C-alpha positions as CSV (number, residue, x, y, z in Angstrom):
1,M,0.0,0.0,0.0
2,K,1.4,3.4,-1.0
3,P,1.0,6.6,0.8
4,H,-0.8,8.4,-2.1
5,I,-3.7,6.0,-1.6
6,F,-4.6,7.6,1.8
7,P,-6.4,10.6,0.3
8,S,-8.6,8.3,-1.8
9,L,-9.5,6.3,1.3
10,V,-10.4,9.5,3.2
11,A,-12.6,10.6,0.3
12,L,-14.3,7.2,0.1
13,A,-15.0,7.3,3.8
14,G,-16.4,10.8,3.6
15,L,-18.9,9.6,1.0
16,A,-19.9,6.6,3.0
17,A,-20.5,8.9,6.0
18,G,-23.5,10.4,4.2
19,C,-25.5,7.2,4.7
20,T,-27.9,6.5,7.5
21,L,-30.2,3.6,8.4
22,A,-32.6,5.8,10.5
23,P,-36.2,5.6,9.4
24,K,-37.6,8.5,7.5
25,Y,-39.1,11.0,9.9
26,S,-42.7,12.2,9.5
27,R,-44.4,14.5,12.0
28,P,-47.3,12.8,13.9
29,A,-50.8,14.2,13.4
30,A,-51.8,16.6,16.2
31,P,-54.3,14.9,18.5
32,V,-56.4,18.0,19.0
33,P,-59.2,19.7,17.0
34,P,-58.0,21.9,14.1
35,A,-60.1,24.9,15.5
36,W,-60.3,26.5,18.9
37,P,-63.4,25.6,21.1
38,S,-66.5,27.7,20.8
39,G,-69.5,28.3,23.1
40,P,-70.8,30.8,25.6
41,A,-67.4,31.1,27.4
42,Y,-65.8,32.2,24.1
43,A,-68.5,34.4,22.9
44,A,-66.4,37.5,23.1
45,G,-63.9,36.0,20.6
46,M,-60.6,37.5,19.5
47,P,-60.0,40.6,17.5
48,T,-59.4,39.7,13.9
49,H,-57.1,42.7,13.4
50,A,-54.7,41.7,16.2
51,V,-51.2,40.3,15.6
52,P,-50.6,36.6,16.3
53,A,-48.8,36.1,19.6
54,P,-45.7,34.3,18.2
55,D,-45.1,37.2,15.8
56,L,-45.3,39.9,18.4
57,D,-42.1,40.8,20.3
58,W,-42.5,41.3,24.0
59,R,-41.3,44.8,23.6
60,E,-44.3,45.5,21.5
61,F,-46.8,43.5,23.5
62,F,-46.1,45.3,26.8
63,T,-47.0,49.0,26.4
64,D,-45.9,50.1,29.8
65,E,-42.4,51.5,29.6
66,R,-41.6,50.5,33.3
67,L,-42.6,46.9,32.7
68,R,-40.6,46.7,29.5
69,H,-37.5,48.0,31.3
70,L,-38.1,45.5,34.1
71,V,-38.4,42.5,31.7
72,G,-35.2,43.6,30.0
73,L,-33.4,43.6,33.4
74,A,-34.7,40.1,34.2
75,L,-33.6,38.7,30.8
76,T,-30.1,40.0,31.5
77,N,-29.8,39.0,35.2
78,N,-32.1,36.1,36.0
79,R,-30.1,33.1,37.1
80,D,-32.6,30.5,35.9
81,L,-32.4,31.9,32.4
82,R,-28.6,32.1,32.6
83,L,-28.5,28.4,33.6
84,A,-30.7,27.6,30.6
85,L,-28.3,29.5,28.3
86,Q,-25.4,27.5,29.8
87,N,-27.3,24.3,29.2
88,V,-27.5,25.3,25.5
89,E,-23.8,25.9,25.3
90,R,-23.1,22.6,26.9
91,A,-25.4,20.8,24.5
92,R,-23.7,22.6,21.6
93,A,-20.3,21.4,22.8
94,L,-21.6,17.8,23.1
95,Y,-22.9,18.0,19.6
96,G,-19.5,19.1,18.4
97,I,-17.9,16.2,20.1
98,Q,-20.3,13.7,18.5
99,R,-20.0,15.3,15.1
100,A,-16.2,15.2,15.3
101,G,-16.4,11.3,15.4
102,L,-17.1,11.4,11.6
103,F,-13.6,12.7,10.9
104,P,-10.2,11.1,11.6
105,V,-8.1,12.2,14.4
106,A,-4.6,13.0,13.1
107,E,-1.7,12.8,15.6
108,A,2.0,13.5,15.3
109,T,4.0,11.2,17.5
110,G,7.7,10.9,18.2
111,S,9.3,8.0,20.1
112,A,12.8,6.8,21.1
113,S,13.9,3.5,22.5
114,R,17.1,1.8,23.5
115,Q,17.4,-1.9,24.2
116,R,20.3,-4.1,25.3
117,V,20.3,-7.6,23.7
118,P,22.3,-10.3,25.4
119,A,24.8,-12.3,23.3
120,D,22.9,-15.5,23.3
121,L,19.9,-13.7,21.8
122,S,21.8,-11.5,19.4
123,S,22.1,-12.5,15.7
124,S,25.8,-11.5,15.8
125,G,26.6,-13.7,18.7
126,S,27.7,-10.7,20.9
127,R,25.7,-8.5,23.1
128,Q,24.3,-5.4,21.4
129,T,22.6,-2.1,22.3
130,L,19.8,-1.3,19.9
131,S,18.4,2.2,19.3
132,R,15.3,3.3,17.4
133,Y,14.0,6.8,16.7
134,D,10.6,7.4,15.1
135,A,8.6,10.4,13.9
136,K,5.1,9.7,12.5
137,L,1.9,11.3,11.4
138,G,-1.1,9.0,11.5
139,I,-4.6,8.2,12.4
140,A,-5.6,5.5,14.9
141,S,-8.8,3.4,14.9
142,W,-10.8,5.7,12.7
143,E,-14.2,4.0,12.1
144,L,-15.4,4.4,8.5
145,D,-19.1,5.1,8.9
146,F,-20.4,3.1,5.9
147,F,-23.7,2.3,7.6
148,G,-24.3,5.6,9.4
149,R,-23.9,4.6,13.0
150,I,-21.8,7.6,14.0
151,R,-23.9,9.9,11.8
152,S,-27.1,8.7,13.5
153,L,-25.5,9.4,16.9
154,K,-24.4,12.8,15.6
155,D,-28.0,13.5,14.4
156,R,-29.3,12.6,17.8
157,A,-26.8,15.0,19.5
158,L,-27.9,17.7,17.1
159,E,-31.6,17.2,17.9
160,E,-30.9,17.2,21.6
161,F,-29.0,20.5,21.2
162,L,-31.9,22.0,19.4
163,A,-34.3,20.7,22.0
164,T,-32.2,22.3,24.7
165,D,-32.3,25.6,22.8
166,Q,-36.1,25.3,22.6
167,A,-36.1,24.7,26.4
168,R,-34.2,27.9,26.8
169,R,-36.8,29.7,24.8
170,G,-39.5,28.2,27.0
171,A,-37.6,29.4,30.0
172,Q,-37.6,32.9,28.6
173,I,-41.3,32.8,27.9
174,L,-41.9,31.7,31.5
175,L,-39.6,34.4,32.8
176,V,-41.3,37.2,30.8
177,S,-44.8,36.1,31.9
178,S,-43.7,35.6,35.5
179,V,-42.2,39.1,35.7
180,A,-45.3,40.6,34.2
181,N,-47.6,38.8,36.5
182,A,-45.5,39.6,39.6
183,W,-45.4,43.2,38.6
184,L,-49.2,43.3,38.0
185,A,-49.8,41.5,41.3
186,L,-47.7,44.1,43.1
187,A,-49.9,46.8,41.5
188,A,-53.1,45.0,42.6
189,D,-51.9,44.4,46.1
190,R,-50.8,48.0,46.5
191,E,-54.2,49.1,45.3
192,A,-55.8,46.7,47.7
193,L,-53.6,48.0,50.5
194,E,-54.7,51.5,49.8
195,L,-58.3,50.4,49.9
196,A,-57.7,48.6,53.2
197,Q,-56.1,51.7,54.7
198,T,-59.0,53.9,53.5
199,T,-61.4,51.5,55.0
200,L,-59.5,51.5,58.2
201,E,-59.6,55.2,58.4
202,A,-63.4,55.2,57.8
203,Q,-63.9,52.4,60.4
204,Q,-61.8,54.3,62.9
205,A,-63.9,57.5,62.3
206,A,-67.1,55.4,62.7
207,Y,-65.9,53.8,65.9
208,D,-64.9,57.1,67.4
209,L,-68.3,58.5,66.6
210,I,-70.1,55.5,68.2
211,K,-67.8,55.8,71.2
212,R,-68.7,59.4,71.8
213,R,-72.4,58.6,71.4
214,Y,-72.0,55.7,73.8
215,D,-70.2,57.9,76.3
216,L,-73.2,60.2,76.1
217,G,-75.6,57.3,76.6
218,L,-77.2,57.7,73.2
219,V,-76.4,54.2,71.9
220,P,-76.2,50.8,73.7
221,E,-72.9,49.1,74.4
222,L,-73.7,46.5,71.7
223,D,-73.3,49.1,69.0
224,L,-69.9,49.9,70.3
225,F,-68.8,46.3,70.1
226,R,-70.3,46.0,66.6
227,A,-68.3,49.0,65.5
228,Q,-65.1,47.6,66.9
229,S,-65.4,44.3,64.8
230,P,-65.0,45.9,61.4
231,L,-62.3,48.2,62.8
232,E,-60.2,45.3,63.8
233,T,-60.9,43.5,60.6
234,A,-59.7,46.5,58.6
235,R,-56.6,46.7,60.8
236,R,-55.9,43.0,60.1
237,D,-56.4,43.5,56.3
238,V,-53.9,46.4,56.3
239,A,-51.3,44.1,57.9
240,I,-52.1,41.3,55.5
241,Y,-51.7,43.5,52.4
242,T,-48.6,45.2,53.8
243,Q,-47.1,41.8,54.1
244,Q,-48.2,40.8,50.6
245,V,-46.7,43.9,49.0
246,A,-43.4,43.1,50.7
247,K,-43.5,39.5,49.3
248,D,-44.3,40.9,45.9
249,R,-41.2,43.1,46.0
250,N,-39.1,40.1,47.0
251,A,-40.5,38.0,44.2
252,L,-39.7,40.8,41.7
253,D,-36.2,41.1,43.0
254,L,-35.6,37.4,42.6
255,L,-37.0,37.3,39.1
256,A,-35.1,40.4,38.0
257,G,-31.9,39.0,39.6
258,L,-31.2,42.3,41.3
259,P,-33.0,44.9,43.5
260,V,-35.7,46.5,41.3
261,P,-35.4,50.3,41.2
262,T,-38.4,52.0,42.9
263,D,-39.2,54.1,39.8
264,L,-40.0,50.8,37.9
265,L,-42.7,49.7,40.4
266,P,-46.4,50.5,39.8
267,A,-48.4,52.4,42.5
268,A,-51.7,50.8,41.5
269,L,-53.5,49.1,38.7
270,S,-55.0,52.4,37.6
271,T,-51.5,53.6,36.6
272,V,-50.7,50.5,34.5
273,S,-50.9,50.7,30.7
274,P,-52.6,47.5,29.5
275,P,-50.8,45.1,27.1
276,R,-51.5,45.1,23.4
277,E,-54.4,43.0,22.0
278,I,-53.3,39.7,20.4
279,S,-54.9,37.1,18.2
280,A,-55.0,33.3,18.6
281,G,-55.9,32.9,15.0
282,V,-58.6,30.5,13.7
283,S,-56.4,27.3,13.7
284,S,-54.8,25.4,16.5
285,E,-51.8,24.8,14.2
286,I,-50.3,27.9,15.8
287,L,-49.4,25.6,18.8
288,L,-46.6,24.0,16.7
289,R,-44.7,27.2,17.1
290,R,-44.6,26.9,20.9
291,P,-41.1,26.1,22.2
292,D,-42.2,23.3,24.4
293,I,-43.8,21.5,21.5
294,A,-40.8,22.2,19.3
295,Q,-38.6,20.7,22.0
296,A,-40.8,17.6,22.2
297,E,-40.5,17.2,18.4
298,H,-36.7,17.5,18.5
299,L,-36.6,14.8,21.1
300,L,-38.8,12.7,18.9
301,K,-36.3,13.2,16.0
302,A,-33.5,12.3,18.4
303,A,-35.2,9.0,19.2
304,N,-35.7,8.4,15.5
305,A,-32.0,8.8,15.0
306,D,-31.3,6.3,17.7
307,I,-33.1,3.7,15.7
308,G,-30.6,4.3,12.9
309,A,-27.7,3.7,15.3
310,A,-29.3,0.5,16.6
311,R,-29.9,-0.8,13.0
312,A,-26.3,0.0,12.1
313,A,-25.1,-2.3,14.9
314,F,-26.2,-5.3,12.9
315,F,-23.7,-4.4,10.1
316,P,-19.9,-4.7,10.0
317,R,-17.7,-2.0,11.5
318,I,-14.7,-1.0,9.5
319,S,-11.8,0.9,11.1
320,L,-8.5,2.1,9.8
321,T,-5.2,2.7,11.5
322,A,-2.5,4.2,9.3
323,A,0.7,6.2,9.8
324,I,3.5,7.7,7.7
325,G,6.8,9.0,8.9
326,T,10.6,8.2,9.3
327,A,12.5,5.8,11.5
328,S,16.3,5.4,12.1
329,S,18.7,3.8,14.6
330,E,20.4,7.2,15.0
331,L,18.7,10.4,16.0
332,D,20.7,12.5,13.4
333,G,19.6,10.1,10.6
334,L,15.9,10.4,11.3
335,F,15.2,12.7,8.4
336,K,17.8,11.4,6.0
337,S,17.0,9.9,2.6
338,G,15.8,6.3,2.8
339,S,14.4,6.6,6.4
340,G,10.8,6.8,5.3
341,T,8.3,4.4,6.8
342,W,4.5,3.8,6.6
343,S,2.0,1.4,8.0
344,Y,-1.6,0.5,7.1
345,A,-3.9,-1.7,9.2
346,P,-7.6,-1.9,8.3
347,Q,-9.9,-3.9,10.5
348,I,-13.4,-5.2,10.0
349,V,-15.6,-6.6,12.8
350,L,-18.6,-8.6,11.6
351,P,-21.2,-9.3,14.3
352,I,-22.2,-13.0,14.2
353,F,-24.3,-13.3,17.4
354,D,-24.9,-10.7,20.0
355,A,-28.3,-10.7,21.7
356,R,-27.7,-7.2,23.0
357,T,-28.1,-5.7,19.5
358,W,-31.6,-7.0,19.1
359,S,-32.6,-5.7,22.6
360,A,-31.0,-2.4,21.8
361,H,-33.0,-2.1,18.6
362,K,-36.2,-2.9,20.4
363,A,-35.5,-0.4,23.1
364,A,-34.8,2.3,20.5
365,K,-38.2,1.6,18.8
366,V,-40.0,1.7,22.2
367,Q,-38.2,4.9,23.0
368,R,-39.4,6.5,19.8
369,E,-43.0,5.5,20.6
370,M,-42.6,7.1,24.1
371,A,-41.3,10.2,22.4
372,V,-44.4,10.3,20.1
373,T,-46.6,10.0,23.2
374,Q,-44.7,12.8,24.9
375,Y,-45.1,15.0,21.8
376,E,-48.8,14.3,21.6
377,K,-49.2,15.0,25.3
378,A,-47.4,18.3,24.9
379,I,-49.8,19.4,22.1
380,Q,-52.9,18.3,24.2
381,S,-51.6,20.2,27.2
382,A,-50.9,23.3,25.1
383,F,-54.4,23.2,23.6
384,R,-56.0,23.0,27.0
385,E,-53.9,26.0,28.3
386,V,-54.9,28.1,25.3
387,A,-58.6,27.0,25.6
388,D,-58.6,28.0,29.2
389,A,-57.0,31.3,28.5
390,L,-59.5,32.0,25.7
391,A,-62.3,31.1,28.2
392,V,-61.0,33.7,30.7
393,H,-60.6,36.3,27.9
394,G,-64.1,35.7,26.7
395,T,-65.8,36.1,30.1
396,V,-63.6,38.5,32.2
397,D,-65.2,41.6,30.7
398,Q,-68.6,40.4,31.6
399,Q,-67.5,39.7,35.2
400,L,-65.8,43.1,35.4
401,A,-68.9,44.9,34.3
402,A,-71.1,43.0,36.8
403,Q,-68.6,43.7,39.6
404,Q,-68.5,47.4,38.8
405,A,-72.4,47.4,39.0
406,L,-72.1,45.5,42.3
407,V,-69.7,48.1,43.7
408,Q,-72.1,50.9,42.7
409,A,-75.1,49.1,44.3
410,S,-73.0,48.4,47.5
411,E,-72.0,52.1,47.7
412,A,-75.7,53.2,47.4
413,T,-76.7,50.6,50.0
414,Y,-74.1,51.7,52.5
415,E,-75.0,55.4,52.1
416,L,-78.7,54.6,52.7
417,A,-78.0,52.3,55.7
418,K,-75.8,54.9,57.3
419,S,-78.4,57.6,56.7
420,R,-81.2,55.5,58.2
421,Y,-79.0,54.7,61.3
422,E,-78.2,58.4,61.8
423,K,-81.9,59.2,61.7
424,G,-82.6,56.4,64.2
425,I,-84.7,54.4,61.7
426,D,-82.5,51.3,61.6
427,S,-79.9,49.6,63.8
428,Y,-76.2,49.8,63.4
429,L,-76.2,46.1,62.3
430,S,-77.4,47.1,58.8
431,V,-74.6,49.6,58.5
432,L,-72.1,46.9,59.3
433,D,-73.5,44.5,56.8
434,A,-73.4,47.3,54.1
435,Q,-69.8,48.1,55.0
436,R,-68.7,44.5,54.7
437,S,-70.5,44.1,51.4
438,L,-69.0,47.3,50.0
439,F,-65.4,46.4,51.1
440,A,-65.8,42.9,49.6
441,A,-67.2,44.3,46.3
442,R,-64.3,46.7,46.0
443,Q,-61.8,44.0,46.7
444,G,-63.4,41.8,44.1
445,L,-63.2,44.7,41.6
446,V,-59.4,45.0,42.2
447,L,-59.0,41.3,41.8
448,L,-61.0,41.2,38.5
449,R,-59.0,44.1,37.1
450,F,-55.8,42.2,37.9
451,E,-57.3,39.0,36.4
452,K,-58.1,40.9,33.1
453,L,-54.6,42.1,32.7
454,A,-53.0,38.8,33.8
455,S,-55.3,36.9,31.4
456,Q,-53.8,38.9,28.5
457,V,-50.3,38.1,29.7
458,S,-51.3,34.4,30.1
459,L,-52.8,34.2,26.6
460,Y,-49.7,35.8,25.1
461,S,-47.5,33.2,27.0
462,V,-49.5,30.1,26.2
463,L,-49.6,31.0,22.5
464,G,-45.8,31.0,22.4
465,G,-45.1,34.7,22.6
466,G,-42.2,36.2,24.5
467,W,-39.2,34.2,23.3
468,Q,-38.1,36.5,20.4
469,D,-34.4,37.1,20.3
470,P,-32.6,40.1,18.8
471,N,-30.2,37.7,17.0
472,P,-31.1,35.1,14.4
473,S,-32.4,31.8,15.7
474,T,-29.8,29.4,16.9
475,E,-31.8,26.5,15.5
476,N,-31.7,28.1,12.0
477,T,-28.0,28.8,12.3
478,V,-27.1,25.2,13.3
479,A,-29.5,23.6,10.9
480,A,-28.1,25.5,8.0
481,T,-24.6,24.0,8.7
482,A,-25.9,20.5,9.2
483,P,-26.5,18.6,5.9
484,P,-29.7,16.5,5.8
485,P,-29.3,12.7,6.3
486,T,-29.4,10.6,3.1
487,R,-30.5,7.0,2.6
488,P,-28.0,4.3,1.5
């Protein structure tokens, strides 16, 4: 074998590396209806002029400048997202390791040895000291991937890397929605705290009035105790909402990864600019753009590639060890004319009987079926999340309108009850009932206003919005450099 044959062998091996025994991939049918559910809960529908959520950058979806700034801080400093990015880089490196198995590893080696041979073993009949110096460039045990085993493993590593990148996008969606919901919850709790403080002041004034009237003997002691009950309840509510506001601040600091500046915090829901309207479209096919579903599909493709590797195990493995260099008994003669040397050692391993290969092939097929089930489950869960979000979106305005009417009615009832009590027509018990009803109605109104804003954020999130990157998609970049597998 002559050295000039080596490049031909390398080219032949490169052509063989394009083969794979993996089955042709086809996307499973989505196990959900093609259209979103309809009915009374979805009567409000979605605006037809709105932008689909996956096409809307979070900077455009959130219209409040403070919230946009806060989300940007979180995307830069949040440790969970940073860990997700590090996982992507690790998966990228593992893919590079697996892909490198397609190519030979060239190594330059130098060696020297000295050996004393006794006289009775020497060909000359006298003892000798033998020296040998070598300098070689070669490849060791390079597997020629004729049946695509290494290529299938490389394809699996690629799909796992892309799945990890989709997991990073899912983590970003979760972070964006979590920051927005925590920020809105702080606004709602601050408004509820202000309501509780106002109620406390009103209850304190009412209690002081009843106390003076009791001291003058104008009202019984029972009215004094009745006035004290809502006063203590209001004091307790102030403490509860004060605690909740502090917890909301702590949650925002954790999500943002640093203490949030005070000027980025909302004072109340009334100061919040609502998010932009979005559309879910008319087809549930939009779910395929969600990162968690794309992640499940990449894992399915990885399991599909595993079958190719398992099939290749039934075929021979061909490996090559070769080297070219110089050798001499003297160090200064290592690179002299006539000192050239080369070696060529191909090896073929033909499996005859190995029960493990059959079990591995069966395990790979079962693993693919499991991946299909996980993919279908991901789509069904996503469909349910969007349907729930659409149900909230379709009914929250009706609830809000009814709650506003309830607040107005409760305010009128309270004013009438207080007037009747002051005129001596009715007992103070009716005033207390009206106060409790009014406070509960106002609390419910704050909660529903928060739910309306949070439902818009939730719908944006479950439709796959919020992962947009300023740079091109990592998946597109990697996929463009990875040639598609071919069939032998």
